[in-house]
C-alpha positions as CSV (number, residue, x, y, z in Angstrom):
1,M,0.0,0.0,0.0
2,N,2.8,2.4,0.9
3,F,4.5,1.6,-2.3
4,K,1.4,2.5,-4.3
5,K,1.0,5.7,-2.4
6,T,4.7,6.5,-3.2
7,L,4.0,5.9,-6.9
8,V,0.9,8.2,-6.8
9,A,2.9,10.9,-5.0
10,M,5.7,10.6,-7.6
11,A,3.1,10.9,-10.4
12,I,1.6,14.0,-8.9
13,A,5.0,15.6,-8.5
14,A,5.9,14.8,-12.1
15,T,2.7,16.3,-13.3
16,A,3.3,19.5,-11.3
17,S,6.8,19.6,-12.7
18,S,5.6,19.2,-16.2
19,A,3.1,22.0,-15.7
20,A,5.8,24.3,-14.5
21,L,7.9,23.5,-17.6
22,A,4.9,24.4,-19.7
23,D,5.5,28.1,-19.1
24,I,6.7,29.9,-22.2
25,K,10.4,30.9,-21.7
26,I,11.9,33.8,-23.7
27,G,15.7,34.4,-23.5
28,V,16.6,38.1,-24.0
29,S,20.2,39.3,-24.5
30,L,20.7,43.0,-24.7
31,A,23.5,45.6,-24.4
32,L,22.6,47.0,-20.9
33,T,26.2,48.2,-20.4
34,G,29.0,49.2,-22.9
35,P,28.7,51.3,-26.0
36,G,25.4,49.8,-27.1
37,S,23.6,50.5,-23.8
38,G,21.8,53.5,-25.4
39,L,20.0,50.9,-27.5
40,G,19.6,48.1,-25.0
41,I,18.3,50.0,-22.0
42,P,15.3,51.5,-23.8
43,M,14.5,48.0,-25.2
44,Q,14.7,46.6,-21.6
45,K,12.3,49.3,-20.4
46,Q,9.7,48.4,-23.0
47,L,10.0,44.7,-22.0
48,S,9.0,45.6,-18.5
49,L,5.5,46.2,-20.0
50,F,5.5,42.8,-21.6
51,P,2.3,40.7,-20.9
52,K,2.4,38.1,-18.2
53,T,0.6,35.5,-20.4
54,L,0.5,34.6,-24.1
55,G,-2.2,32.4,-25.5
56,G,-3.3,31.5,-22.0
57,E,0.2,30.4,-20.9
58,K,2.4,32.1,-18.4
59,V,5.5,33.8,-19.8
60,E,9.0,34.1,-18.3
61,L,11.4,36.6,-19.7
62,I,15.1,35.8,-18.9
63,I,17.0,39.1,-19.5
64,L,20.8,39.1,-19.6
65,D,23.3,41.8,-20.2
66,D,25.7,41.0,-23.1
67,A,27.7,44.2,-22.3
68,S,27.9,45.1,-26.1
69,D,30.3,42.2,-26.5
70,P,29.8,39.4,-29.1
71,G,31.6,36.8,-26.8
72,K,29.2,37.6,-23.9
73,A,26.2,37.5,-26.3
74,A,27.3,34.0,-27.4
75,A,27.7,32.9,-23.8
76,N,24.2,34.2,-23.0
77,A,22.8,32.3,-25.9
78,R,24.5,29.1,-24.8
79,R,23.0,29.5,-21.4
80,F,19.5,30.1,-22.9
81,V,19.6,26.9,-25.0
82,T,21.4,24.5,-22.6
83,E,20.3,25.6,-19.1
84,D,17.1,27.7,-19.5
85,K,15.7,25.7,-22.5
86,V,14.0,28.8,-23.9
87,D,11.4,28.6,-26.6
88,V,12.7,31.7,-28.5
89,I,15.6,34.1,-28.2
90,F,15.2,37.9,-28.5
91,G,18.5,39.8,-29.2
92,S,20.7,41.4,-29.4
93,C,20.5,45.1,-30.2
94,L,23.8,45.4,-32.0
95,T,24.7,43.8,-35.3
96,P,27.9,42.0,-34.0
97,T,26.3,40.7,-30.9
98,S,23.2,39.5,-32.7
99,A,25.3,37.8,-35.3
100,A,27.2,36.0,-32.5
101,I,23.9,34.5,-31.2
102,T,22.8,33.1,-34.6
103,P,25.0,30.0,-34.8
104,I,24.1,28.9,-31.3
105,A,20.4,29.4,-32.0
106,F,20.7,27.5,-35.3
107,D,22.4,24.5,-33.6
108,A,19.7,24.4,-31.0
109,K,16.9,24.9,-33.6
110,T,15.6,27.8,-31.5
111,A,14.2,30.9,-33.4
112,Q,16.2,34.1,-32.9
113,I,14.4,37.4,-33.3
114,S,17.1,40.0,-33.8
115,G,16.9,43.5,-32.5
116,A,19.6,44.5,-35.0
117,P,19.8,44.4,-38.8
118,T,22.3,41.6,-39.2
119,P,23.7,40.8,-42.7
120,P,22.6,37.5,-44.4
121,Q,23.6,34.5,-42.4
122,G,24.1,31.9,-45.1
123,D,22.8,28.5,-44.2
124,K,21.8,29.8,-40.8
125,E,19.5,32.4,-42.2
126,S,16.5,30.0,-41.6
127,I,16.7,30.6,-37.8
128,V,17.0,34.4,-37.5
129,F,14.2,37.0,-38.0
130,R,15.0,40.7,-38.0
131,L,12.8,43.4,-36.3
132,P,14.8,46.5,-37.5
133,Q,14.4,47.5,-41.1
134,G,17.0,45.9,-43.4
135,F,19.8,47.8,-45.0
136,N,18.2,47.6,-48.4
137,V,15.0,49.2,-47.2
138,M,16.6,52.1,-45.4
139,S,19.3,52.6,-48.0
140,H,16.6,53.0,-50.6
141,A,15.0,55.8,-48.5
142,V,18.3,57.6,-48.0
143,V,19.3,57.5,-51.7
144,E,15.9,58.7,-52.9
145,H,16.2,61.7,-50.5
146,M,19.7,62.4,-51.8
147,K,18.4,62.4,-55.4
148,K,15.6,64.8,-54.6
149,N,18.1,67.1,-52.8
150,G,20.6,67.3,-55.7
151,V,23.4,65.3,-54.0
152,K,26.1,64.4,-56.5
153,S,28.8,62.9,-54.3
154,V,28.7,61.0,-51.0
155,G,31.4,60.1,-48.5
156,F,31.1,57.2,-46.0
157,L,32.2,57.3,-42.3
158,G,31.0,54.1,-40.6
159,Y,31.6,51.2,-38.3
160,A,34.2,48.6,-39.3
161,D,31.8,45.7,-38.6
162,G,28.7,44.0,-39.9
163,Y,26.5,47.1,-39.5
164,G,28.9,49.3,-41.4
165,Q,29.5,46.7,-44.0
166,G,25.8,46.2,-44.5
167,W,25.2,49.8,-45.2
168,L,28.3,50.0,-47.5
169,A,27.2,47.0,-49.5
170,N,23.7,48.3,-50.0
171,M,24.4,52.0,-50.6
172,A,27.1,51.5,-53.2
173,P,25.0,49.9,-56.0
174,L,22.0,52.3,-55.3
175,L,24.2,55.3,-55.5
176,E,25.8,54.1,-58.8
177,K,22.4,53.5,-60.3
178,A,21.4,57.0,-59.2
179,G,24.5,58.5,-60.8
180,I,25.9,59.7,-57.5
181,K,29.6,59.4,-56.9
182,F,30.5,57.3,-53.9
183,L,33.9,58.0,-52.3
184,E,36.0,55.3,-50.7
185,G,34.6,54.5,-47.3
186,E,36.3,55.5,-44.1
187,R,35.9,53.0,-41.2
188,F,36.3,53.0,-37.4
189,A,35.7,50.7,-34.5
190,R,32.8,51.0,-32.2
191,T,35.2,51.5,-29.3
192,D,37.2,54.3,-30.9
193,T,37.0,57.7,-29.1
194,S,38.3,59.7,-32.1
195,V,37.9,59.6,-35.9
196,T,40.2,62.6,-36.6
197,P,42.2,61.0,-39.5
198,Q,39.0,59.7,-41.2
199,A,37.3,63.1,-40.8
200,L,40.3,64.9,-42.2
201,K,40.3,62.7,-45.3
202,L,36.6,63.2,-46.0
203,T,36.7,66.9,-45.3
204,A,39.5,67.3,-47.8
205,A,37.5,65.4,-50.4
206,N,34.5,67.7,-49.7
207,P,31.7,65.5,-51.0
208,D,28.2,67.0,-51.1
209,A,27.0,64.7,-48.4
210,I,28.5,62.3,-45.8
211,L,26.7,59.2,-44.5
212,V,27.6,58.5,-40.9
213,V,27.0,54.8,-40.0
214,A,27.0,54.5,-36.2
215,S,24.5,53.8,-33.4
216,G,23.1,55.2,-30.2
217,S,25.2,57.5,-28.2
218,G,28.2,56.7,-30.5
219,A,26.5,58.3,-33.6
220,A,27.2,61.9,-32.6
221,M,31.0,61.5,-32.2
222,P,32.0,61.2,-35.9
223,Q,29.6,64.0,-36.8
224,L,31.2,66.3,-34.2
225,A,34.6,65.4,-35.6
226,L,33.5,66.4,-39.1
227,A,32.2,69.7,-37.9
228,E,35.4,70.4,-36.0
229,R,37.3,69.9,-39.3
230,G,35.0,72.4,-41.0
231,Y,32.8,70.2,-43.1
232,K,29.8,72.2,-44.3
233,G,28.0,69.6,-46.5
234,K,24.9,67.6,-45.7
235,I,25.1,64.9,-43.1
236,Y,23.0,61.7,-43.2
237,Q,22.6,59.3,-40.3
238,T,21.2,55.8,-40.2
239,H,18.2,54.4,-38.3
240,A,20.6,53.3,-35.5
241,A,21.1,57.0,-34.7
242,A,17.4,57.8,-34.5
243,T,17.5,58.3,-30.8
244,P,17.5,61.4,-28.5
245,D,21.2,60.6,-27.7
246,L,22.1,62.1,-31.1
247,M,20.8,65.5,-30.0
248,R,21.8,65.2,-26.3
249,I,25.4,64.6,-27.2
250,G,25.6,66.4,-30.6
251,G,23.7,69.6,-29.5
252,K,23.5,72.3,-32.0
253,T,26.0,70.6,-34.3
254,V,23.5,68.0,-35.3
255,E,20.8,70.5,-36.3
256,G,19.8,69.9,-39.9
257,T,21.0,66.3,-39.9
258,Y,19.0,63.9,-42.0
259,V,18.1,60.7,-40.2
260,V,16.3,57.7,-41.7
261,S,13.9,56.1,-39.3
262,G,11.1,53.7,-39.0
263,P,7.7,55.3,-38.3
264,A,7.5,54.2,-34.6
265,L,8.4,57.6,-33.1
266,L,6.6,59.6,-35.6
267,G,3.0,58.6,-35.3
268,D,1.8,62.1,-34.6
269,Q,3.5,63.3,-37.8
270,L,2.3,60.5,-40.1
271,P,-0.7,60.9,-42.4
272,D,-3.9,59.2,-41.3
273,N,-3.7,56.6,-44.1
274,H,-0.2,55.4,-43.0
275,P,-0.6,51.8,-41.9
276,S,1.6,52.1,-38.8
277,K,0.1,55.3,-37.5
278,K,-2.2,53.6,-34.9
279,Q,0.5,51.2,-33.6
280,A,3.1,54.0,-33.5
281,L,0.8,56.2,-31.5
282,N,-0.1,53.3,-29.2
283,F,3.5,52.5,-28.6
284,V,4.5,56.0,-27.7
285,A,1.4,56.6,-25.5
286,N,2.1,53.4,-23.4
287,F,5.8,54.0,-23.2
288,E,5.6,57.6,-22.1
289,Q,2.8,56.9,-19.6
290,A,5.2,54.5,-18.0
291,F,8.5,56.4,-18.3
292,G,7.6,60.1,-18.8
293,A,6.9,62.6,-21.5
294,N,9.4,62.8,-24.4
295,T,11.1,59.5,-23.5
296,R,10.0,57.7,-26.8
297,N,12.8,55.7,-28.3
298,Q,13.0,53.8,-31.6
299,F,14.8,50.9,-30.0
300,A,12.1,50.5,-27.4
301,G,9.8,50.4,-30.5
302,H,11.5,47.2,-31.6
303,S,10.7,45.6,-28.2
304,Y,7.1,46.7,-28.7
305,D,7.0,45.0,-32.1
306,F,8.6,41.9,-30.5
307,Q,5.6,41.9,-28.2
308,L,3.2,42.2,-31.1
309,T,5.0,39.3,-32.8
310,M,4.8,37.0,-29.7
311,E,1.1,37.9,-29.2
312,K,0.4,36.7,-32.7
313,V,2.8,33.7,-33.0
314,M,2.6,32.0,-29.7
315,P,-1.1,31.1,-30.0
316,M,-0.4,29.6,-33.4
317,A,2.5,27.5,-32.0
318,L,0.5,26.4,-29.0
319,K,-2.0,24.7,-31.3
320,K,0.9,22.4,-32.4
321,A,2.9,21.6,-29.3
322,K,3.6,22.5,-25.6
323,P,6.3,25.0,-24.5
324,G,9.6,23.6,-23.4
325,T,9.7,21.0,-26.2
326,A,11.6,20.7,-29.4
327,E,8.3,20.5,-31.2
328,F,7.2,23.8,-29.8
329,R,10.4,25.6,-30.8
330,T,9.9,24.3,-34.3
331,A,6.3,25.5,-34.3
332,V,7.4,29.0,-33.2
333,R,9.9,29.2,-36.0
334,D,7.4,28.0,-38.6
335,S,4.7,30.3,-37.2
336,L,7.0,33.3,-37.7
337,E,7.2,32.5,-41.4
338,T,3.5,32.1,-41.8
339,M,2.0,34.8,-39.5
340,G,1.2,36.9,-42.5
341,R,0.9,40.6,-42.9
342,T,1.3,42.2,-39.5
343,V,1.3,46.0,-38.8
344,F,4.1,47.0,-36.5
345,A,4.9,50.4,-35.0
346,H,8.0,50.3,-37.3
347,G,6.2,49.4,-40.5
348,V,4.4,46.5,-42.1
349,M,6.0,43.1,-41.6
350,N,5.4,39.9,-43.6
351,W,8.2,37.4,-43.0
352,T,8.2,34.4,-45.3
353,A,10.3,31.3,-45.8
354,K,12.3,33.3,-48.4
355,D,12.4,36.6,-46.6
356,H,13.4,37.0,-42.9
357,E,13.6,40.8,-43.2
358,G,10.1,41.4,-44.4
359,Y,9.6,45.1,-44.7
360,T,8.6,46.9,-47.9
361,L,10.7,49.7,-49.6
362,E,8.1,52.2,-48.4
363,T,9.0,51.6,-44.7
364,G,11.9,54.1,-44.3
365,V,10.9,57.6,-43.2
366,M,13.3,60.4,-43.7
367,T,13.5,62.9,-40.9
368,K,15.5,66.1,-40.2
369,V,16.7,67.3,-36.8
370,V,14.9,70.6,-36.2
371,D,15.1,72.4,-32.8
372,G,16.4,69.2,-31.3
373,K,13.6,67.0,-32.6
374,F,13.1,64.6,-35.5
375,K,10.7,66.2,-38.1
376,V,9.4,64.1,-41.0
377,E,10.7,65.5,-44.3
């Protein structure tokens, strides 16, 4: 009799343990320290508003700091897949750190939703889905604006990593097609505190415009260097610079800068027929209610879009399998490819098996820094 009671008790315990494992686990790796923290911290803030349940199942967010370091991001990913057994990985917010996660996610067959625009990942492309707009989409918007504004020559001052290379590779053919001369690119490391030699070369060449490819709080430094060397032409910045840090650090120097952005921060300036207007306004209203007026941040918008993604995908995957299983991880990945047209704060997304970037060419919004704020052009 005691033996039978023991078996019953063990069965009850196993059932309880199984139920606990059924919670949806999401591993999040972000740059909460280091040079990328201006991106990661706002994303973490938005995640504090993440729903407690998805599709009727409890959700556990496991948020780790990757310190803006690819090695640390890889270590976080290994923990997620070996110890935490997460159902999906969100991260990171920098191109190098996101790229470091992908091979580990691929080996574990766990979908990665990247908060950075990583370049194509070859045979591992099937596992990574990107929330930021791709280089091709944003490059298109920048070149179209340059054409309209009579730019005939462009210099390049950007990161010597995947983010810089992604912009360089996409801008060059578009500029050639537009008949705009593209000068040889000047590169620098994310950790550099000075770009004086590069700024001197570009200022001497004196192109009509210079594209600065940097992110977060680091985006103002190269522009300040160009101004100190007397450059008077147009400055363009990428969507990784569409943050208040550009104005906070750059001050009056960045007035008049053209910055390409997703629509998330600009809902109140978008026409009523813009598909993202409603979600953009909703994102800003909720974020600023939680964190104060004028705290809106485009990187927090990617976390908001991640939430929209999970709210749509998780109920689809739950129809096929239970969280914590290999079958569920596969179902999540498959559901990302089949969730269909989804309106984000940052544009309209439609991931497919052949396209893990998903945004249309109309996504990029050109802005200009006017009186310390981004104004839609």
